[in-house]
N, C-alpha and C positions, 0 to 999 in steps of 0.2 A: 536643829532640825533633823539631823541624822538619827537622834535618839528617837524622836516620834516615828520616823520610818521604821526603825528596827522594831519598836514595840508593836507598830501596826502590822508588820510583816509576821511577827511572832504570833500575834492573835489570829491572823488569817491562816497561818500555817497550822495552828493547832486545831482550828475548826475544820480545815480540810483533812488533816490527819485522823481526826476523830471519826470521820465517816469513810470507812473503807469498804466499798461494795463487796469485795471478795471476802474480807473478814466477816462481814455481816451475814453473807451467804453461807460461809463455813459454820458460823455460829448457829444459824437457823437449822442448817442440816444436822448439826450435832444435837441441838435441842429436839428436833423431830425424831431422830434416831433413838434418843433416850425415851422420848414419850412412847414410841412404838415398841421398844423393848419392854418398857414396864407394862404397857397394855397387854402384850403377849404374855408376860409373866402372870399377870392377874387372871388372863383368860385360861391359861394352864391350871392355875390354882382353883379357879371356879370349876373347870372340867373335872379335876380330881375330887372336888367336894360332890359334884353331880354324880360321879360314879358311886361313891359311898352312899348317897341318898337313894339312887336307883336301886342298888343292891338291897337296901332296907325295904323300899317299896315292893320289890319283887318277893322278898321273903314274907312280907305281911300279906301280900296277895295270895301267896301259896298257903299260908296258915289259914286265910279266910276260905279258900277253896276247900281245904281239907276239913275245916269246921262245917261248911255247907254240905259237903259230901256225907259227913257223919250225921248231920241233921236229916238229910234226905234218906239215909239208911234207917235211922231211928224211926222216921215217919212211916217208911214202908213196913218196918217191923211191927210198929204200933197198928197200923192199918191191917196187916195180916192177923195180928192178935185179936183186934176188934171183929174182923170178919169170922174167925174161928169161934169166938164167944157168941156172936150172933147166930151162927149155924147151931151151936149147942143149945142156946136159948130156944131157938125155933124147934129143934127136935125134941127137947124137953117139954115145951108147950104142947106139941102135937102128941107126945106120949100121954101127958096129963088129960088131954081131951079125948084119948082113946083112938086117935086116928092111926097111930103107928103100933 
């Protein structure tokens, strides 16, 4: 009978020893700390990637603005050229008609 008691006590002791609230709390805190550390590292990596992408975006925007400015200047130059040609054609037409 003593053998059965010892086995029963050992089984109940191993079940009680397996659940240690303090150890479970410490393990959960370590797991949470690890998770937060990894999340912070991923956020930092993403931030670094975003900085590079933002720099590319700004460079492309500056290129686009420079291109638009060149197009606007070309459009103004062409408009001035057309205006000068129209005046010349008008003056030539007036001369041919004997007005000037």
